[in-house]
N, CA and C atoms as an extended XYZ file, in Angstrom:
558
Properties=species:S:1:pos:R:3:atomname:S:1:resname:S:1:resid:I:1 pbc="F F F"
N       -31.207        6.313       88.228 N   MET     1
C       -31.587        7.795       87.672 CA  MET     1
C       -31.929        8.461       88.953 C   MET     1
N       -31.391        9.738       88.694 N   ALA     2
C       -31.707       10.502       89.799 CA  ALA     2
C       -32.676       11.714       89.677 C   ALA     2
N       -33.311       12.094       90.582 N   ILE     3
C       -34.233       13.792       90.826 CA  ILE     3
C       -32.910       14.908       91.083 C   ILE     3
N       -32.265       15.704       89.943 N   VAL     4
C       -31.343       16.496       90.076 CA  VAL     4
C       -32.028       17.812       89.856 C   VAL     4
N       -31.685       18.852       90.626 N   LYS     5
C       -32.382       20.054       91.251 CA  LYS     5
C       -31.002       21.226       90.239 C   LYS     5
N       -31.532       21.786       89.434 N   LEU     6
C       -30.662       22.922       88.769 CA  LEU     6
C       -30.717       24.179       89.034 C   LEU     6
N       -29.957       24.715       89.063 N   LYS     7
C       -30.359       26.549       88.958 CA  LYS     7
C       -29.663       27.299       87.826 C   LYS     7
N       -30.495       27.878       87.068 N   THR     8
C       -29.571       28.325       86.106 CA  THR     8
C       -28.351       30.092       86.522 C   THR     8
N       -27.868       30.040       86.032 N   PRO     9
C       -26.688       29.333       84.508 CA  PRO     9
C       -26.423       28.121       85.063 C   PRO     9
N       -26.650       27.402       84.229 N   ILE    10
C       -25.419       25.932       84.790 CA  ILE    10
C       -24.802       25.757       84.239 C   ILE    10
N       -23.289       25.204       85.480 N   LYS    11
C       -22.582       25.454       85.589 CA  LYS    11
C       -21.801       23.763       84.771 C   LYS    11
N       -20.540       23.732       84.312 N   GLU    12
C       -20.347       22.403       83.114 CA  GLU    12
C       -20.075       21.423       84.133 C   GLU    12
N       -19.726       21.630       85.110 N   ASP    13
C       -19.486       20.754       87.106 CA  ASP    13
C       -20.882       19.511       86.594 C   ASP    13
N       -22.243       20.752       86.498 N   ASP    14
C       -23.567       19.734       86.921 CA  ASP    14
C       -24.032       19.473       85.599 C   ASP    14
N       -23.758       19.689       84.329 N   VAL    15
C       -24.132       18.964       83.246 CA  VAL    15
C       -23.384       17.452       83.077 C   VAL    15
N       -22.229       17.694       83.035 N   VAL    16
C       -21.505       16.507       82.996 CA  VAL    16
C       -21.759       15.406       84.593 C   VAL    16
N       -22.403       15.660       85.446 N   LYS    17
C       -22.790       14.603       86.558 CA  LYS    17
C       -24.380       13.984       85.890 C   LYS    17
N       -24.830       14.677       85.177 N   LEU    18
C       -25.738       13.973       84.393 CA  LEU    18
C       -26.401       12.868       83.795 C   LEU    18
N       -26.921       11.624       83.959 N   ARG    19
C       -27.020       10.928       82.836 CA  ARG    19
C       -28.647       10.603       82.611 C   ARG    19
N       -28.221       10.229       81.438 N   ALA    20
C       -29.423        9.754       80.077 CA  ALA    20
C       -30.490        9.410       81.085 C   ALA    20
N       -31.878        9.770       81.585 N   GLY    21
C       -33.015        8.937       82.243 CA  GLY    21
C       -32.973        9.617       83.212 C   GLY    21
N       -32.148       10.686       84.392 N   ASP    22
C       -32.327       11.310       85.310 CA  ASP    22
C       -33.484       12.554       85.212 C   ASP    22
N       -33.908       12.600       85.859 N   LYS    23
C       -34.985       13.615       86.142 CA  LYS    23
C       -34.588       14.693       86.549 C   LYS    23
N       -35.052       16.291       85.998 N   VAL    24
C       -34.410       17.483       86.304 CA  VAL    24
C       -35.492       18.206       86.243 C   VAL    24
N       -35.631       19.379       87.488 N   LEU    25
C       -35.869       20.189       88.077 CA  LEU    25
C       -35.223       21.652       87.876 C   LEU    25
N       -35.618       22.173       87.099 N   ILE    26
C       -34.468       23.548       86.718 CA  ILE    26
C       -35.635       24.830       87.276 C   ILE    26
N       -34.686       25.197       87.719 N   SER    27
C       -35.350       27.041       88.052 CA  SER    27
C       -34.405       27.909       87.738 C   SER    27
N       -34.376       29.184       87.597 N   GLY    28
C       -33.544       30.388       86.998 CA  GLY    28
C       -34.518       30.672       85.984 C   GLY    28
N       -33.708       31.043       85.052 N   GLU    29
C       -33.811       32.011       83.832 CA  GLU    29
C       -33.629       30.838       82.828 C   GLU    29
N       -34.484       30.419       81.955 N   ILE    30
C       -34.388       29.851       80.531 CA  ILE    30
C       -35.038       30.425       79.509 C   ILE    30
N       -35.046       30.494       78.249 N   TYR    31
C       -35.124       31.029       77.071 CA  TYR    31
C       -35.439       30.520       75.959 C   TYR    31
N       -36.755       30.660       75.370 N   THR    32
C       -37.231       30.266       74.778 CA  THR    32
C       -36.423       30.495       72.796 C   THR    32
N       -36.981       29.458       72.197 N   ALA    33
C       -36.178       29.630       70.899 CA  ALA    33
C       -36.552       28.190       70.037 C   ALA    33
N       -36.760       28.753       68.861 N   ARG    34
C       -37.208       27.729       67.770 CA  ARG    34
C       -36.309       27.790       66.641 C   ARG    34
N       -36.544       27.235       65.324 N   ASP    35
C       -35.300       27.590       64.289 CA  ASP    35
C       -35.343       29.071       64.017 C   ASP    35
N       -36.380       29.619       63.589 N   ALA    36
C       -35.924       30.963       63.419 CA  ALA    36
C       -35.304       31.663       64.159 C   ALA    36
N       -35.866       31.891       65.434 N   ALA    37
C       -35.016       32.437       66.432 CA  ALA    37
C       -33.412       31.863       66.448 C   ALA    37
N       -32.937       30.758       66.069 N   HIS    38
C       -31.813       30.170       66.274 CA  HIS    38
C       -31.123       30.433       65.325 C   HIS    38
N       -31.714       30.704       64.016 N   LYS    39
C       -31.359       31.476       62.610 CA  LYS    39
C       -30.674       32.602       63.324 C   LYS    39
N       -31.559       33.580       63.269 N   GLN    40
C       -31.049       35.079       63.888 CA  GLN    40
C       -29.980       34.885       64.535 C   GLN    40
N       -30.189       34.279       65.928 N   LEU    41
C       -28.957       34.679       66.815 CA  LEU    41
C       -27.698       34.693       66.231 C   LEU    41
N       -27.868       33.082       65.511 N   LEU    42
C       -26.360       32.797       64.411 CA  LEU    42
C       -26.035       33.991       63.445 C   LEU    42
N       -26.852       34.578       63.074 N   GLU    43
C       -26.497       35.672       62.074 CA  GLU    43
C       -25.645       36.888       62.820 C   GLU    43
N       -26.375       36.362       63.851 N   MET    44
C       -25.833       38.145       64.931 CA  MET    44
C       -24.492       37.865       65.243 C   MET    44
N       -24.429       36.803       65.636 N   VAL    45
C       -22.988       36.269       66.269 CA  VAL    45
C       -21.917       35.919       64.845 C   VAL    45
N       -22.455       35.844       63.638 N   ALA    46
C       -21.698       35.802       62.567 CA  ALA    46
C       -21.233       37.315       62.053 C   ALA    46
N       -21.976       38.625       62.403 N   LYS    47
C       -22.225       39.639       61.965 CA  LYS    47
C       -21.325       40.249       63.155 C   LYS    47
N       -20.867       39.738       64.405 N   GLY    48
C       -20.589       40.184       65.575 CA  GLY    48
C       -21.375       41.007       66.187 C   GLY    48
N       -22.320       41.209       65.915 N   GLU    49
C       -23.270       41.852       67.248 CA  GLU    49
C       -23.307       41.295       68.370 C   GLU    49
N       -23.874       41.740       69.174 N   LYS    50
C       -24.580       41.335       70.689 CA  LYS    50
C       -25.317       40.727       70.782 C   LYS    50
N       -25.357       39.744       71.213 N   LEU    51
C       -26.738       38.449       71.533 CA  LEU    51
C       -27.559       39.253       72.945 C   LEU    51
N       -28.663       39.309       72.464 N   PRO    52
C       -29.809       40.198       73.560 CA  PRO    52
C       -29.600       39.064       74.839 C   PRO    52
N       -29.093       38.129       75.008 N   PHE    53
C       -29.001       37.523       76.016 CA  PHE    53
C       -27.600       36.959       76.331 C   PHE    53
N       -26.924       35.980       77.995 N   ASP    54
C       -25.581       35.824       77.661 CA  ASP    54
C       -26.193       34.489       77.467 C   ASP    54
N       -25.239       33.769       76.296 N   PRO    55
C       -25.381       32.312       76.194 CA  PRO    55
C       -24.936       31.219       77.211 C   PRO    55
N       -23.981       31.914       77.679 N   LYS    56
C       -23.084       31.151       78.699 CA  LYS    56
C       -23.807       30.328       80.010 C   LYS    56
N       -23.638       29.012       80.292 N   GLY    57
C       -24.821       28.137       81.203 CA  GLY    57
C       -26.024       28.222       80.897 C   GLY    57
N       -26.686       28.933       79.260 N   ALA    58
C       -27.913       28.880       78.875 CA  ALA    58
C       -28.219       27.897       79.125 C   ALA    58
N       -29.759       27.546       79.097 N   VAL    59
C       -30.862       26.709       78.635 CA  VAL    59
C       -31.833       27.314       77.954 C   VAL    59
N       -31.543       26.544       76.848 N   ILE    60
C       -32.932       26.819       75.598 CA  ILE    60
C       -34.347       25.932       75.608 C   ILE    60
N       -35.166       26.323       75.886 N   TYR    61
C       -36.637       25.531       75.516 CA  TYR    61
C       -37.043       25.841       74.250 C   TYR    61
N       -37.381       24.878       73.938 N   TYR    62
C       -37.858       24.921       72.336 CA  TYR    62
C       -39.474       24.813       72.732 C   TYR    62
N       -39.743       25.750       72.060 N   VAL    63
C       -41.390       26.162       72.408 CA  VAL    63
C       -41.754       27.357       72.005 C   VAL    63
N       -43.073       27.015       71.376 N   GLY    64
C       -43.938       28.671       71.179 CA  GLY    64
C       -44.790       28.636       71.517 C   GLY    64
N       -44.979       29.174       72.634 N   PRO    65
C       -46.294       29.413       74.003 CA  PRO    65
C       -47.502       29.918       72.951 C   PRO    65
N       -48.688       29.682       73.616 N   ALA    66
C       -49.851       30.003       73.511 CA  ALA    66
C       -49.643       31.503       74.124 C   ALA    66
N       -51.138       31.987       73.560 N   PRO    67
C       -50.839       33.663       74.159 CA  PRO    67
C       -51.337       33.561       75.818 C   PRO    67
N       -51.016       34.555       76.605 N   ALA    68
C       -51.074       34.223       78.057 CA  ALA    68
C       -52.933       34.627       78.558 C   ALA    68
N       -53.471       34.159       79.081 N   LYS    69
C       -54.385       34.519       79.421 CA  LYS    69
C       -54.373       35.833       81.090 C   LYS    69
N       -55.607       36.920       80.719 N   PRO    70
C       -54.907       38.095       81.691 CA  PRO    70
C       -54.694       37.215       83.374 C   PRO    70
N       -53.428       37.886       83.804 N   GLY    71
C       -53.141       37.676       84.905 CA  GLY    71
C       -52.318       36.335       84.944 C   GLY    71
N       -51.672       35.606       83.689 N   LYS    72
C       -50.917       34.830       84.073 CA  LYS    72
C       -49.546       35.163       83.026 C   LYS    72
N       -48.584       34.759       83.157 N   PRO    73
C       -47.453       34.989       82.279 CA  PRO    73
C       -47.116       34.648       81.351 C   PRO    73
N       -48.153       33.192       81.239 N   ILE    74
C       -47.550       32.585       79.667 CA  ILE    74
C       -48.922       31.924       79.317 C   ILE    74
N       -48.654       31.448       78.257 N   GLY    75
C       -50.185       30.149       78.206 CA  GLY    75
C       -49.791       28.757       78.204 C   GLY    75
N       -50.183       27.864       77.517 N   PRO    76
C       -49.963       26.682       77.898 CA  PRO    76
C       -48.585       26.837       76.443 C   PRO    76
N       -46.999       25.871       77.450 N   CYS    77
C       -46.464       25.907       76.985 CA  CYS    77
C       -45.663       24.415       76.489 C   CYS    77
N       -46.001       23.705       76.104 N   GLY    78
C       -45.463       22.531       75.585 CA  GLY    78
C       -44.332       22.476       74.429 C   GLY    78
N       -43.385       21.632       74.565 N   PRO    79
C       -42.265       21.393       73.973 CA  PRO    79
C       -42.419       21.193       72.339 C   PRO    79
N       -41.225       21.684       71.373 N   THR    80
C       -41.388       21.642       70.208 CA  THR    80
C       -40.253       20.095       69.722 C   THR    80
N       -41.054       20.016       68.634 N   THR    81
C       -39.912       18.567       68.414 CA  THR    81
C       -38.547       19.191       67.708 C   THR    81
N       -37.872       19.067       67.940 N   SER    82
C       -36.712       19.495       68.151 CA  SER    82
C       -35.533       18.855       67.155 C   SER    82
N       -35.857       18.071       66.164 N   TYR    83
C       -34.990       18.568       64.994 CA  TYR    83
C       -35.080       19.326       64.481 C   TYR    83
N       -36.041       20.469       64.069 N   ARG    84
C       -35.980       21.536       63.463 CA  ARG    84
C       -34.671       22.061       63.472 C   ARG    84
N       -34.224       22.161       64.906 N   MET    85
C       -33.266       22.798       65.608 CA  MET    85
C       -32.035       22.275       65.244 C   MET    85
N       -31.799       21.138       64.623 N   ASP    86
C       -30.144       20.670       64.516 CA  ASP    86
C       -29.363       21.261       63.710 C   ASP    86
N       -29.867       21.773       62.595 N   PRO    87
C       -29.125       22.431       62.072 CA  PRO    87
C       -28.219       23.311       62.860 C   PRO    87
N       -29.096       24.247       64.006 N   TYR    88
C       -28.474       25.376       64.599 CA  TYR    88
C       -27.534       24.779       65.764 C   TYR    88
N       -27.768       23.838       66.709 N   THR    89
C       -27.227       23.216       67.569 CA  THR    89
C       -25.865       23.351       68.131 C   THR    89
N       -25.179       23.282       67.392 N   GLU    90
C       -23.528       22.724       67.394 CA  GLU    90
C       -23.265       24.533       67.503 C   GLU    90
N       -23.543       25.436       67.153 N   GLY    91
C       -23.347       26.678       66.363 CA  GLY    91
C       -23.829       27.334       68.384 C   GLY    91
N       -24.952       27.021       68.532 N   MET    92
C       -25.118       27.407       70.055 CA  MET    92
C       -24.239       26.939       71.142 C   MET    92
N       -24.700       25.560       70.731 N   LEU    93
C       -23.331       24.910       71.814 CA  LEU    93
C       -21.959       26.019       72.005 C   LEU    93
N       -21.710       25.920       70.777 N   LYS    94
C       -20.124       26.375       70.955 CA  LYS    94
C       -19.757       27.874       71.589 C   LYS    94
N       -21.163       28.362       71.909 N   LEU    95
C       -21.534       29.848       71.965 CA  LEU    95
C       -21.735       30.099       73.615 C   LEU    95
N       -21.630       28.701       74.185 N   GLY    96
C       -21.778       27.995       75.535 CA  GLY    96
C       -23.141       27.777       76.244 C   GLY    96
N       -24.248       27.634       75.131 N   VAL    97
C       -25.515       26.722       75.766 CA  VAL    97
C       -25.269       25.700       76.680 C   VAL    97
N       -25.759       25.278       77.532 N   LYS    98
C       -25.340       23.705       78.617 CA  LYS    98
C       -26.532       22.972       78.412 C   LYS    98
N       -28.063       23.633       78.318 N   VAL    99
C       -29.026       22.662       78.357 CA  VAL    99
C       -29.709       22.934       77.040 C   VAL    99
N       -30.500       21.996       76.106 N   LEU   100
C       -31.403       22.267       75.278 CA  LEU   100
C       -32.778       21.523       75.683 C   LEU   100
N       -33.863       21.859       75.786 N   ILE   101
C       -34.848       20.991       75.894 CA  ILE   101
C       -36.094       21.104       74.777 C   ILE   101
N       -37.056       20.121       74.607 N   GLY   102
C       -37.837       20.026       73.589 CA  GLY   102
C       -38.526       19.050       73.503 C   GLY   102
N       -38.716       17.767       72.484 N   LYS   103
C       -39.554       16.515       72.171 CA  LYS   103
C       -38.590       16.096       71.122 C   LYS   103
N       -38.386       14.749       71.282 N   GLY   104
C       -38.126       13.819       70.168 CA  GLY   104
C       -36.824       13.595       70.067 C   GLY   104
N       -36.248       12.832       68.982 N   GLU   105
C       -34.817       12.355       69.017 CA  GLU   105
C       -33.907       13.529       68.237 C   GLU   105
N       -32.788       13.268       68.567 N   ARG   106
C       -31.544       14.633       68.207 CA  ARG   106
C       -31.097       13.667       67.185 C   ARG   106
N       -30.566       14.309       65.721 N   SER   107
C       -29.455       13.383       65.379 CA  SER   107
C       -28.070       13.365       65.764 C   SER   107
N       -27.506       12.103       65.044 N   LYS   108
C       -26.275       11.998       65.538 CA  LYS   108
C       -25.318       12.887       65.749 C   LYS   108
N       -24.875       13.891       64.758 N   ASP   109
C       -24.176       15.250       64.499 CA  ASP   109
C       -24.352       16.115       66.103 C   ASP   109
N       -25.630       16.139       66.390 N   VAL   110
C       -25.963       16.699       67.807 CA  VAL   110
C       -25.724       16.237       68.794 C   VAL   110
N       -25.706       14.603       68.916 N   ARG   111
C       -25.487       14.302       70.421 CA  ARG   111
C       -23.745       14.156       70.459 C   ARG   111
N       -23.303       14.134       68.981 N   ASP   112
C       -22.187       14.264       69.152 CA  ASP   112
C       -21.260       15.792       69.150 C   ASP   112
N       -21.931       16.675       69.247 N   ALA   113
C       -21.683       18.186       69.952 CA  ALA   113
C       -22.071       18.415       71.094 C   ALA   113
N       -23.065       17.391       71.501 N   LEU   114
C       -23.372       17.577       73.134 CA  LEU   114
C       -22.288       17.071       73.494 C   LEU   114
N       -21.271       15.934       73.331 N   VAL   115
C       -20.559       15.460       74.208 CA  VAL   115
C       -19.151       16.510       73.974 C   VAL   115
N       -18.767       16.902       72.582 N   LYS   116
C       -17.959       17.710       72.526 CA  LYS   116
C       -18.474       19.351       73.037 C   LYS   116
N       -18.938       19.597       73.725 N   TYR   117
C       -19.427       20.757       74.247 CA  TYR   117
C       -19.704       20.725       75.804 C   TYR   117
N       -19.843       19.420       76.118 N   LYS   118
C       -20.284       19.225       77.531 CA  LYS   118
C       -21.561       19.698       78.005 C   LYS   118
N       -22.624       19.282       77.016 N   ALA   119
C       -24.142       19.983       77.198 CA  ALA   119
C       -24.821       18.678       76.956 C   ALA   119
N       -26.084       18.891       77.673 N   VAL   120
C       -27.352       17.806       77.754 CA  VAL   120
C       -28.830       18.246       76.872 C   VAL   120
N       -29.140       17.363       76.277 N   TYR   121
C       -30.569       17.464       75.765 CA  TYR   121
C       -31.678       16.709       76.339 C   TYR   121
N       -32.777       17.494       76.790 N   LEU   122
C       -33.386       17.210       77.978 CA  LEU   122
C       -35.215       17.392       77.072 C   LEU   122
N       -35.684       16.040       77.559 N   ALA   123
C       -37.335       16.211       77.002 CA  ALA   123
C       -38.182       16.490       78.058 C   ALA   123
N       -39.279       17.412       77.109 N   ALA   124
C       -40.143       18.016       78.632 CA  ALA   124
C       -41.456       16.690       77.960 C   ALA   124
N       -42.185       17.041       78.831 N   THR   125
C       -43.457       16.160       78.423 CA  THR   125
C       -44.325       16.780       77.682 C   THR   125
N       -44.516       15.759       76.277 N   GLY   126
C       -45.407       16.346       75.388 CA  GLY   126
C       -46.835       16.208       75.785 C   GLY   126
N       -48.113       17.436       75.377 N   GLY   127
C       -49.002       17.001       75.884 CA  GLY   127
C       -49.669       17.394       77.249 C   GLY   127
N       -48.180       18.146       77.835 N   ALA   128
C       -48.737       18.717       79.610 CA  ALA   128
C       -48.382       20.074       79.316 C   ALA   128
N       -48.967       20.938       78.415 N   ALA   129
C       -48.548       22.265       77.815 CA  ALA   129
C       -48.908       23.075       78.924 C   ALA   129
N       -50.364       22.382       79.887 N   THR   130
C       -50.991       23.399       80.793 CA  THR   130
C       -50.179       23.592       81.625 C   THR   130
N       -49.903       22.048       82.504 N   LEU   131
C       -48.570       21.781       83.244 CA  LEU   131
C       -47.308       22.706       83.395 C   LEU   131
N       -47.139       22.465       82.017 N   LEU   132
C       -45.208       23.018       82.147 CA  LEU   132
C       -45.847       24.664       82.048 C   LEU   132
N       -46.715       25.227       81.707 N   ALA   133
C       -47.134       26.615       82.113 CA  ALA   133
C       -47.072       26.768       84.027 C   ALA   133
N       -47.579       26.119       84.673 N   LYS   134
C       -47.604       26.270       85.804 CA  LYS   134
C       -46.174       26.263       86.438 C   LYS   134
N       -45.063       25.942       85.547 N   LYS   135
C       -43.622       26.233       86.124 CA  LYS   135
C       -42.998       27.407       85.642 C   LYS   135
N       -43.844       28.291       85.264 N   VAL   136
C       -43.188       30.049       84.439 CA  VAL   136
C       -43.596       30.369       85.533 C   VAL   136
N       -42.729       31.177       86.301 N   LEU   137
C       -43.584       32.653       87.421 CA  LEU   137
C       -43.308       33.943       86.283 C   LEU   137
N       -42.507       34.409       85.521 N   SER   138
C       -42.861       35.513       84.650 CA  SER   138
C       -42.579       35.130       83.110 C   SER   138
N       -42.113       35.739       82.221 N   SER   139
C       -42.103       35.795       80.906 CA  SER   139
C       -41.750       37.158       80.303 C   SER   139
N       -40.948       37.437       79.549 N   GLU   140
C       -40.699       38.469       78.893 CA  GLU   140
C       -39.669       38.577       77.616 C   GLU   140
N       -40.373       39.207       76.751 N   LEU   141
C       -39.930       39.245       75.392 CA  LEU   141
C       -38.825       39.962       75.384 C   LEU   141
N       -37.574       39.333       74.857 N   ILE   142
C       -36.471       40.098       74.936 CA  ILE   142
C       -35.504       40.046       73.251 C   ILE   142
N       -36.363       39.502       72.365 N   ALA   143
C       -36.126       40.063       70.787 CA  ALA   143
C       -36.834       39.208       70.009 C   ALA   143
N       -36.795       39.846       68.633 N   PHE   144
C       -37.366       39.265       67.296 CA  PHE   144
C       -39.072       38.999       67.911 C   PHE   144
N       -39.766       40.114       68.107 N   LYS   145
C       -41.057       39.981       68.703 CA  LYS   145
C       -41.577       40.042       66.818 C   LYS   145
N       -41.368       39.512       66.177 N   GLU   146
C       -41.611       40.149       64.505 CA  GLU   146
C       -41.943       38.187       64.611 C   GLU   146
N       -41.516       37.519       65.491 N   LEU   147
C       -41.513       35.914       65.008 CA  LEU   147
C       -42.899       35.630       65.869 C   LEU   147
N       -43.644       36.327       66.934 N   GLY   148
C       -44.570       36.049       67.538 CA  GLY   148
C       -44.303       35.116       68.352 C   GLY   148
N       -44.685       33.788       68.264 N   PRO   149
C       -44.869       32.541       68.826 CA  PRO   149
C       -43.427       32.228       69.241 C   PRO   149
N       -43.205       32.347       68.455 N   GLU   150
C       -41.423       32.032       67.841 CA  GLU   150
C       -40.588       32.993       68.369 C   GLU   150
N       -41.037       34.168       69.246 N   ALA   151
C       -40.071       35.090       69.652 CA  ALA   151
C       -38.992       34.696       71.019 C   ALA   151
N       -37.989       35.642       70.891 N   LEU   152
C       -36.709       34.936       71.801 CA  LEU   152
C       -37.535       35.358       73.354 C   LEU   152
N       -37.777       34.876       74.379 N   VAL   153
C       -39.029       35.349       75.348 CA  VAL   153
C       -37.362       34.530       76.686 C   VAL   153
N       -37.173       35.105       77.697 N   ARG   154
C       -36.708       35.055       78.593 CA  ARG   154
C       -38.514       34.462       79.624 C   ARG   154
N       -37.896       33.196       80.154 N   LEU   155
C       -38.724       32.551       81.206 CA  LEU   155
C       -38.237       32.279       82.585 C   LEU   155
N       -38.725       33.074       83.987 N   THR   156
C       -37.928       32.471       84.668 CA  THR   156
C       -39.095       31.344       85.308 C   THR   156
N       -38.509       30.199       85.745 N   VAL   157
C       -38.980       29.099       86.032 CA  VAL   157
C       -38.906       28.647       87.484 C   VAL   157
N       -39.574       27.911       87.885 N   GLU   158
C       -39.237       27.068       89.492 CA  GLU   158
C       -39.167       25.710       89.361 C   GLU   158
N       -38.479       24.925       89.440 N   ASP   159
C       -38.931       23.313       89.361 CA  ASP   159
C       -39.614       23.036       87.823 C   ASP   159
N       -38.697       23.161       87.068 N   PHE   160
C       -39.191       23.199       85.565 CA  PHE   160
C       -38.891       21.746       85.505 C   PHE   160
N       -39.835       20.758       85.077 N   PRO   161
C       -39.534       19.246       85.092 CA  PRO   161
C       -39.283       18.667       83.761 C   PRO   161
N       -37.874       17.777       83.689 N   ALA   162
C       -37.615       17.406       82.130 CA  ALA   162
C       -36.612       16.446       82.379 C   ALA   162
N       -36.697       15.632       81.357 N   THR   163
C       -35.591       14.300       81.513 CA  THR   163
C       -34.745       14.259       80.584 C   THR   163
N       -33.345       13.442       80.685 N   VAL   164
C       -32.137       13.774       80.429 CA  VAL   164
C       -32.422       12.442       79.261 C   VAL   164
N       -32.011       12.955       78.239 N   VAL   165
C       -32.226       11.995       76.962 CA  VAL   165
C       -31.087       11.803       76.352 C   VAL   165
N       -30.270       12.437       76.204 N   ASN   166
C       -28.768       12.845       75.663 CA  ASN   166
C       -27.700       13.066       76.843 C   ASN   166
N       -27.136       12.471       77.255 N   ASP   167
C       -26.031       13.510       78.588 CA  ASP   167
C       -24.657       13.762       77.733 C   ASP   167
N       -23.741       14.158       78.258 N   ALA   168
C       -22.433       14.877       77.662 CA  ALA   168
C       -21.639       13.578       77.736 C   ALA   168
N       -22.054       12.047       77.890 N   LEU   169
C       -20.900       11.325       77.600 CA  LEU   169
C       -21.920       10.381       75.971 C   LEU   169
N       -22.597       10.930       75.918 N   GLY   170
C       -23.074       10.202       74.396 CA  GLY   170
C       -24.355        9.283       74.797 C   GLY   170
N       -24.510        9.140       75.954 N   SER   171
C       -25.523        8.165       76.002 CA  SER   171
C       -26.943        8.967       75.580 C   SER   171
N       -28.040        7.840       75.481 N   ASP   172
C       -29.244        8.075       74.434 CA  ASP   172
C       -30.380        7.332       75.388 C   ASP   172
N       -31.574        8.056       75.889 N   LEU   173
C       -32.778        7.352       76.433 CA  LEU   173
C       -32.869        6.514       75.678 C   LEU   173
N       -33.608        7.149       74.499 N   TYR   174
C       -34.593        6.650       73.316 CA  TYR   174
C       -33.647        5.381       72.824 C   TYR   174
N       -32.429        5.510       72.529 N   GLU   175
C       -31.575        4.249       72.136 CA  GLU   175
C       -31.881        3.129       73.300 C   GLU   175
N       -31.297        3.418       74.813 N   GLU   176
C       -31.205        2.312       75.606 CA  GLU   176
C       -32.797        1.789       75.776 C   GLU   176
N       -33.692        2.447       75.435 N   GLY   177
C       -35.110        1.925       75.710 CA  GLY   177
C       -35.893        1.090       74.366 C   GLY   177
N       -34.822        1.189       73.544 N   ARG   178
C       -35.313        0.470       72.085 CA  ARG   178
C       -34.296       -1.015       72.241 C   ARG   178
N       -33.436       -0.764       73.264 N   LYS   179
C       -32.492       -1.862       73.690 CA  LYS   179
C       -33.396       -2.981       74.251 C   LYS   179
N       -33.950       -2.150       75.485 N   LYS   180
C       -34.517       -3.235       76.572 CA  LYS   180
C       -35.556       -3.716       75.999 C   LYS   180
N       -36.324       -2.913       75.121 N   TYR   181
C       -37.606       -3.542       74.568 CA  TYR   181
C       -37.093       -4.528       73.757 C   TYR   181
N       -36.150       -4.612       72.254 N   GLU   182
C       -36.020       -5.735       71.933 CA  GLU   182
C       -35.795       -6.646       72.709 C   GLU   182
N       -34.910       -6.223       73.629 N   ILE   183
C       -34.511       -7.944       74.398 CA  ILE   183
C       -35.358       -8.465       75.052 C   ILE   183
N       -36.732       -7.574       75.484 N   LYS   184
C       -37.976       -8.341       76.030 CA  LYS   184
C       -38.743       -9.256       75.370 C   LYS   184
N       -38.556       -8.627       74.192 N   THR   185
C       -39.265       -9.449       73.152 CA  THR   185
C       -39.278      -10.526       71.996 C   THR   185
N       -37.434      -10.785       72.739 N   LYS   186
C       -37.000      -12.241       71.448 CA  LYS   186
C       -37.674      -13.171       72.662 C   LYS   186
């Protein structure tokens, strides 16, 4: 397991080197989006409309941040449970998104799509929303204001911490952990 620094936009060459269990520090622009925003983005694609950001090499963070306090770019911003985005994930990966950040396990379909499109799923630490907010240098609402905290927001981050859960080779950190636990308890 390594500590890997990534700069956005993420290159495929960087993604394929990541392994389940690697610690990652991301710097650059990432985008917040949850299920309602994913649905709207894919509807835009279906209509042939231009997206409000370039998805090639993008990082999407599943989060609905709390309101920012005066002088701060964002409020506490802990990860959202990821399975709600599963129906939209392959569509986003097909557009060129390379990194997804959330919490919790992903479906087999999502894990297979990560391999197919050479992308990764990372977990940010749940319960550390205030600490994660300290890694956000700026935030800008770029689409779907009507969604409130689920709007599409561009964040500029520095050394945003996460752990690779599902890599582009099909490895699953949660599954590896379960196997290790079963071995130790027998």
